[in-house]
C-alpha positions in Angstrom: -68.9 80.6 198.7 -66.3 80.2 196.1 -64.0 82.7 197.9 -64.4 80.6 201.1 -63.6 77.4 199.3 -60.5 79.0 197.7 -59.3 80.2 201.1 -59.8 76.7 202.6 -58.0 75.0 199.7 -55.2 77.6 199.8 -54.7 77.0 203.6 -55.5 73.3 203.7 -51.9 72.4 204.6 -51.8 74.5 207.8 -55.4 73.5 208.7 -54.4 69.8 208.6 -51.2 70.4 210.5 -53.0 72.3 213.3 -55.7 69.6 213.6 -53.1 66.8 213.8 -51.0 68.8 216.2 -53.9 69.4 218.5 -55.2 65.8 218.4 -51.7 64.3 219.1 -51.0 66.9 221.7 -54.2 66.3 223.6 -53.7 62.5 223.4 -50.2 62.6 224.7 -50.6 65.4 227.4 -51.5 62.9 230.1 -48.1 61.2 229.7 -46.0 64.3 229.9 -48.0 66.4 232.4 -45.7 65.4 235.3 -42.6 67.1 233.8 -41.8 69.9 236.1 -38.9 72.1 237.2 -38.2 74.7 239.9 -38.6 77.5 237.3 -42.1 76.3 236.5 -43.1 76.1 240.1 -42.0 79.8 240.5 -44.1 80.9 237.5 -47.2 79.1 238.9 -46.6 80.5 242.4 -46.3 84.0 241.0 -49.5 83.6 239.0 -51.3 82.5 242.2 -50.1 85.8 243.9 -51.8 87.8 241.2 -55.0 85.9 241.9 -54.7 86.6 245.6 -54.0 90.3 245.0 -50.4 90.0 246.4 -49.0 92.3 243.7 -45.9 93.4 245.6 -44.6 89.8 245.8 -45.9 88.9 242.3 -43.7 91.6 240.8 -40.5 89.7 240.2 -37.2 90.9 238.6 -36.0 87.4 237.8 -38.9 85.8 236.1 -40.6 87.6 233.2 -44.3 88.3 234.0 -46.1 87.3 230.7 -46.1 83.5 231.3 -47.5 84.0 234.8 -50.1 86.4 233.5 -51.2 83.7 231.0 -51.3 81.1 233.7 -53.6 83.2 235.9 -56.9 82.4 234.1 -56.0 78.7 234.0 -55.4 78.6 237.8 -58.9 80.0 238.3 -60.0 76.7 236.8 -57.7 74.6 239.1 -58.4 73.2 242.5 -55.0 71.8 243.3 -51.3 71.7 242.3 -51.7 68.6 240.0 -54.6 70.3 238.0 -52.6 73.5 237.7 -49.6 71.5 236.2 -51.9 69.9 233.7 -53.4 73.2 232.7 -49.9 74.8 232.3 -49.0 72.0 229.9 -52.2 72.8 228.0 -51.1 76.4 227.9 -47.9 75.3 226.3 -49.8 73.3 223.7 -51.9 76.4 222.9 -48.7 78.5 222.6 -47.3 75.9 220.3 -50.5 76.1 218.2 -50.0 79.8 217.6 -46.2 79.2 217.0 -47.1 76.9 214.1 -49.3 79.6 212.6 -46.5 82.2 213.0 -44.0 79.9 211.4 -46.4 79.4 208.4 -46.6 83.2 208.1 -42.8 83.5 208.4 -42.2 80.8 205.7 -44.5 82.8 203.4 -41.7 85.5 203.3 -39.5 83.0 201.5 -40.0 81.5 198.1 -40.0 77.9 199.2 -41.1 75.2 196.8 -44.7 74.0 197.6 -43.7 70.4 198.4 -40.9 71.5 200.7 -43.1 74.0 202.4 -45.8 71.3 203.1 -43.3 68.7 204.4 -41.7 71.4 206.6 -45.0 72.4 208.1 -45.9 68.8 208.9 -42.5 68.2 210.5 -43.4 71.0 213.0 -45.9 68.7 214.7 -43.4 66.6 216.7 -41.0 69.5 217.0 -43.5 71.9 218.6 -45.0 69.0 220.7 -41.5 68.5 222.1 -41.2 72.2 222.9 -44.6 72.1 224.5 -44.0 69.1 226.8 -40.6 70.3 227.9 -40.1 71.7 231.4 -42.2 74.8 232.2 -40.2 77.8 231.0 -40.9 80.9 228.9 -38.7 79.7 226.1 -41.6 78.4 223.8 -43.5 81.6 224.6 -40.6 83.9 223.6 -39.9 81.8 220.5 -43.6 82.1 219.5 -43.6 85.9 219.9 -40.3 86.4 218.1 -41.5 84.3 215.1 -44.2 86.9 214.6 -41.7 89.7 215.1 -39.5 88.1 212.3 -42.5 87.8 210.1 -43.1 91.5 210.2 -39.4 92.6 209.9 -38.7 90.2 207.1 -41.8 91.1 205.1 -41.0 92.6 201.7 -43.6 95.2 202.4 -42.1 96.2 205.8 -41.2 99.8 204.8 -44.6 100.4 203.1 -46.7 100.5 206.2 -46.4 102.0 209.7 -48.4 99.0 210.9 -45.3 96.8 210.5 -43.2 99.1 212.7 -46.0 99.2 215.3 -46.2 95.4 215.3 -42.5 95.0 215.6 -42.6 97.3 218.7 -45.5 95.3 220.3 -44.0 91.9 219.6 -40.6 93.0 220.8 -42.1 94.3 224.1 -44.1 91.1 224.6 -40.9 89.0 224.0 -39.2 91.1 226.7 -42.1 90.5 229.1 -41.6 86.8 228.5 -37.9 86.8 229.0 -35.5 89.6 229.7 -32.9 88.4 227.1 -35.3 89.5 224.4 -34.7 93.2 225.2 -31.1 93.4 224.1 -31.8 91.0 221.2 -34.7 93.0 219.9 -32.9 96.3 220.2 -29.8 95.0 218.4 -31.8 93.1 215.7 -34.5 95.8 215.1 -32.0 98.7 214.8 -29.5 96.6 212.7 -32.1 95.5 210.2 -33.7 99.0 209.8 -30.2 100.4 209.2 -29.6 97.7 206.6 -33.0 98.4 204.9 -32.3 102.2 205.0 -28.9 102.0 203.3 -30.0 99.3 200.8 -32.8 101.5 199.5 -32.1 104.3 197.1 -35.7 105.6 197.2 -35.9 108.7 199.5 -39.6 108.2 200.3 -38.9 104.6 201.2 -36.0 105.6 203.4 -38.2 108.1 205.2 -40.8 105.3 205.8 -38.1 103.0 207.2 -37.0 105.7 209.7 -40.6 106.2 210.7 -41.1 102.5 211.3 -37.8 102.4 213.3 -39.0 105.3 215.6 -42.6 103.9 215.9 -41.3 100.5 216.8 -38.8 101.8 219.4 -41.4 104.2 221.0 -44.0 101.4 221.3 -41.3 99.0 222.6 -40.0 101.4 225.3 -43.5 102.5 226.3 -44.7 98.9 227.0 -41.4 97.5 228.4 -40.7 100.7 230.3 -43.7 100.2 232.5 -42.4 96.8 233.7 -38.8 98.1 234.0 -40.2 100.9 236.3 -42.1 98.4 238.5 -39.1 96.1 239.1 -36.7 98.9 239.4 -38.9 100.4 242.2 -39.1 97.1 244.0 -35.4 96.4 244.0 -34.3 100.0 244.5 -32.1 100.2 241.4 -32.6 100.6 237.7 -32.8 97.1 236.2 -34.3 95.4 233.1 -34.3 92.1 234.9 -32.1 90.3 237.5 -31.6 87.0 235.6 -28.7 88.2 233.6 -26.9 89.5 236.7 -27.5 86.3 238.6 -26.2 84.1 235.7 -23.2 86.3 235.3 -22.3 85.9 239.0 -23.1 82.2 239.2 -20.6 81.4 236.4 -18.1 83.9 237.8 -14.4 83.0 238.5 -14.9 82.7 242.2 -18.4 81.3 242.3 -19.2 78.1 244.2 -22.1 77.4 241.9 -25.8 78.0 242.4 -26.5 79.8 245.7 -28.9 77.2 247.2 -26.3 74.4 246.9 -23.7 75.8 249.3 -25.2 78.6 251.4 -27.3 76.4 253.7 -31.0 76.7 254.5 -32.7 79.7 252.9 -36.1 81.0 253.9 -38.5 81.5 251.0 -38.8 85.2 250.1 -42.5 85.4 251.1 -45.2 83.5 252.9 -46.7 81.9 249.8 -43.4 80.9 248.0 -42.6 77.2 247.8 -38.8 77.8 247.9 -36.1 80.6 247.8 -35.8 79.9 244.1 -39.0 81.9 243.5 -36.9 85.1 243.6 -33.1 84.5 243.2 -32.7 88.3 243.0 -32.2 88.3 246.8 -29.3 85.8 246.7 -26.2 87.7 247.8 -23.6 86.5 245.4 -20.2 88.0 244.6 -20.4 90.2 241.5 -17.6 90.5 239.0 -16.6 92.2 235.8 -14.2 91.0 233.1 -12.7 94.5 233.1 -11.7 94.3 236.8 -8.4 92.5 236.0 -6.5 90.8 233.2 -7.3 87.3 234.8 -11.0 88.1 234.9 -10.8 89.2 231.2 -9.1 85.9 230.3 -11.8 84.0 232.3 -14.5 85.8 230.3 -12.8 84.9 227.0 -12.6 81.3 228.1 -16.4 81.3 228.9 -17.2 82.7 225.4 -15.0 80.1 223.7 -16.5 77.3 225.7 -20.0 78.5 225.0 -19.3 78.9 221.2 -18.3 75.2 221.2 -21.4 74.3 223.2 -23.6 76.3 220.8 -22.2 74.5 217.8 -22.9 71.2 219.6 -26.5 72.3 220.4 -27.1 73.3 216.8 -25.9 69.9 215.6 -28.3 68.3 218.1 -31.1 70.2 216.4 -30.0 68.6 213.1 -26.8 66.9 212.1 -27.0 68.9 208.9 -27.2 72.3 210.6 -23.6 73.4 210.0 -23.9 72.1 206.4 -27.1 74.2 205.9 -25.4 77.4 207.2 -22.3 76.7 205.0 -24.4 76.1 201.9 -26.3 79.3 202.6 -23.1 81.3 202.8 -21.9 79.8 199.6 -25.2 80.7 197.9 -24.8 84.3 199.1 -21.5 84.5 197.2 -22.8 82.9 194.0 -23.5 85.5 191.3 -26.4 83.6 189.6 -28.6 83.8 192.8 -30.8 86.9 192.7 -30.2 89.6 195.2 -33.6 89.1 196.9 -32.7 85.5 197.7 -29.2 86.5 198.9 -30.8 89.1 201.2 -33.1 86.5 202.7 -30.3 84.1 203.4 -28.4 87.0 205.0 -31.5 87.7 207.2 -31.6 84.2 208.4 -27.9 83.7 209.1 -27.6 87.1 210.8 -30.5 86.4 213.1 -29.2 83.0 214.0 -25.8 84.4 214.8 -27.2 87.4 216.7 -29.7 85.4 218.8 -27.2 82.6 219.7 -24.3 85.0 220.1 -25.9 86.9 223.0 -26.0 83.7 225.1 -22.4 82.8 224.6 -21.3 85.7 226.8 -22.6 84.0 229.9 -24.4 80.6 229.5 -26.4 78.8 226.9 -28.8 75.8 226.8 -30.7 73.9 224.2 -34.0 75.4 225.1 -32.6 78.9 224.9 -32.0 78.4 221.1 -35.4 77.0 220.0 -35.8 80.0 217.7 -32.5 79.1 216.1 -33.9 75.5 215.6 -36.9 76.9 213.7 -34.8 79.3 211.6 -32.5 76.4 210.7 -35.4 74.3 209.6 -36.8 77.2 207.5 -33.3 77.9 206.1 -32.8 74.3 205.2 -36.1 74.3 203.2 -35.1 77.6 201.5 -31.7 76.4 200.6 -33.1 73.2 199.0 -35.6 75.3 197.1 -32.8 77.5 195.6 -30.7 74.4 194.8 -33.6 72.6 193.2 -34.2 75.5 190.9 -30.8 75.0 189.4 -32.0 71.6 188.0 -28.8 69.7 189.0 -30.9 66.9 190.5 -33.6 64.6 189.3 -36.9 64.2 191.2 -35.9 61.0 193.0 -32.7 62.6 194.3 -34.6 65.7 195.4 -37.0 63.6 197.4 -34.2 61.7 199.1 -32.4 64.9 200.1 -35.6 66.5 201.4 -36.4 63.3 203.4 -33.0 63.3 205.0 -33.2 67.0 205.8 -36.6 66.6 207.6 -35.6 63.4 209.4 -32.5 65.1 210.7 -34.7 67.7 212.5 -37.0 65.0 213.9 -34.5 62.9 215.7 -34.2 65.1 218.8 -38.0 65.5 219.3 -38.7 61.8 219.0 -35.8 61.0 221.3 -37.2 63.4 223.9 -40.8 62.0 223.6 -39.6 58.4 224.0 -37.2 59.0 226.9 -39.6 61.2 228.8 -42.8 59.2 228.5 -44.4 59.5 232.0 -41.2 61.2 233.3 -41.4 62.6 236.8 -44.6 60.6 237.6 -42.7 58.8 240.3 -42.1 62.1 242.1 -45.8 63.0 241.9 -46.8 59.6 243.1 -44.3 59.9 246.0 -45.8 63.3 246.9 -49.3 61.9 247.0 -48.2 59.1 249.2 -46.5 61.4 251.6 -49.5 63.8 251.7 -52.1 61.1 252.1 -50.4 58.5 254.2 -48.2 60.6 256.4 -49.9 64.0 256.4 -46.6 65.5 255.1 -46.9 69.3 255.1 -44.9 72.2 256.4 -41.4 73.5 256.4 -39.0 70.9 254.8 -35.3 70.6 254.2 -33.3 68.0 252.4 -29.7 66.6 252.3 -29.7 66.2 248.5 -32.0 66.0 245.4 -32.9 69.7 245.7 -35.0 69.8 242.5 -37.0 66.7 243.4 -37.5 68.1 246.9 -38.9 71.4 245.3 -41.4 69.2 243.4 -42.5 67.5 246.6 -42.9 70.8 248.3 -45.1 72.0 245.4 -47.3 68.9 245.3 -47.7 68.8 249.1 -48.1 72.6 249.4 -45.1 72.8 251.7 -42.0 75.1 251.8 -38.6 73.8 250.9 -35.8 75.6 252.8 -33.2 73.7 250.8 -30.1 72.0 252.0 -28.3 72.6 255.3 -24.6 73.7 255.2 -22.1 70.9 254.8 -20.6 70.2 258.2 -18.9 67.4 260.1 -20.7 68.4 263.3 -24.1 66.9 263.8 -25.0 69.5 266.5 -24.5 72.3 263.9 -26.8 70.5 261.5 -29.4 70.0 264.2 -29.2 73.6 265.3 -29.6 74.9 261.7 -32.7 72.7 261.2 -34.2 73.9 264.5 -33.3 77.6 263.8 -35.3 77.5 260.6 -38.2 75.7 262.3 -38.0 72.8 259.9 -40.8 70.2 260.3 -39.4 67.4 258.1 -35.9 66.6 257.1 -35.7 64.5 254.0 -32.6 62.3 253.8 -31.9 60.9 250.3 -29.6 57.9 250.2 -27.2 57.3 253.0 -26.1 60.0 255.5 -23.3 59.9 258.1 -25.8 61.3 260.6 -28.4 58.5 260.3 -27.7 57.1 263.7 -27.9 60.5 265.4 -31.1 61.4 263.5 -32.8 58.1 264.3 -32.1 58.6 268.1 -33.3 62.3 268.1 -36.3 62.2 265.7 -39.0 59.9 264.4 -38.6 58.5 260.9 -42.2 58.6 259.7 -42.0 56.1 256.8 -40.5 53.2 258.7 -38.1 52.6 255.8 -40.8 51.8 253.3 -39.7 54.3 250.7 -36.5 53.2 248.8 -33.6 55.7 249.0 -35.5 58.1 251.2 -36.0 58.6 254.9 -38.0 61.4 256.4 -37.5 62.6 259.9 -40.1 64.5 261.8 -38.3 67.1 263.8 -41.1 68.2 266.1 -41.9 66.4 269.4 
């Protein structure tokens, strides 16, 4: 009994954080369940294919499979699109729950002062809720898994047990199954850190154990990830680790017109149960390019990298206005002689991981959600830097509390801003979809002149198929022919169109102008 009481007391901080996180998340979920994106629709659609036994179409080179696999048991509880959206948000909350536990374990690898540790853990509540209520992507899932990977690789006892190498391989593979970017990151990070541990150690037995962990981790990683690589390579007829990187490389190429769906015209969804062509962008025929094709292309690639470095710095500052200062102070502490080597090593671990993880994205494209792991590492690093500074006794207790408060508040501005701005976000699109479905029996093949993402949402909620936007043309007859060739049932016209008079004469507008900024033409007689 005493042992149980000791464990509860020793873990009271994380218990309270998890309880508060769960309660607040469940209270707020109703107000953020409508937040949707075309990516999320694809993950849900793929999960439904697994349920229906359509494994050929469920295997997808663009979207990692793990998120869809986790959605499958939730869809078995769902009777319609709205319920599935709510349950997917619930899955995000559950993922966030385990992310907090992983962060607590990871923080344990650093000698962070107790007060700073507790305050940091409580600051995770709004931060992880923000991640959970964001658009449906695998970014929180891959962040969660990589937090556990970093816990094992940063552990002081990493070389002493084969279990750590095993778990690194498993978590690395799961991260790849979440998002293909994790494959090059894991390989680069895992090999780099094992090499660092190997040459830092002077103990031959320890070096031998490090090598064993390296090989065990790589074998497990390639065994698990190789199975998926084999499946998608067989489907697409070429060796591929995933098609997302290739698509993004091409879409941001020197001769690209942007995302395929915005300029190519109507596109038939890749299979009968897909809501739109975006379910598998692997089939989009885009012009490929390489920075080594010509000097102009090479300069273009350098320009992309420089622009993305600036964008990454901006994103890091959005996480916290103190982010650059935290990294700078960390580098200064590494160079100080009166900081012990163990502390210096841990600062090197954090800074190297931040640079490596964010650096991979600057080659092509980066977004805030891609760098959520960096956000967490910066928060941990901020707490660790403060702990090291506080040990120097340069500051009194009052000043320590002020600095700690400013640090934590700087990381909470973005989460609170998101939660305030996005309260009931996208509910209007859901309500519009319900109105179209119930009042006008809206269902079938649809196309739109604009607002492609919102039209994807409407297709999802009304269980329709969105063929996208017709080609830009000055000839109404060409527009009409394209709509008819793709057997479109409803053409959604957002805002004004120069073809309004022609469309009104040829087709019935089903809403009689009752929906602001939208007219829907029924194209069948």
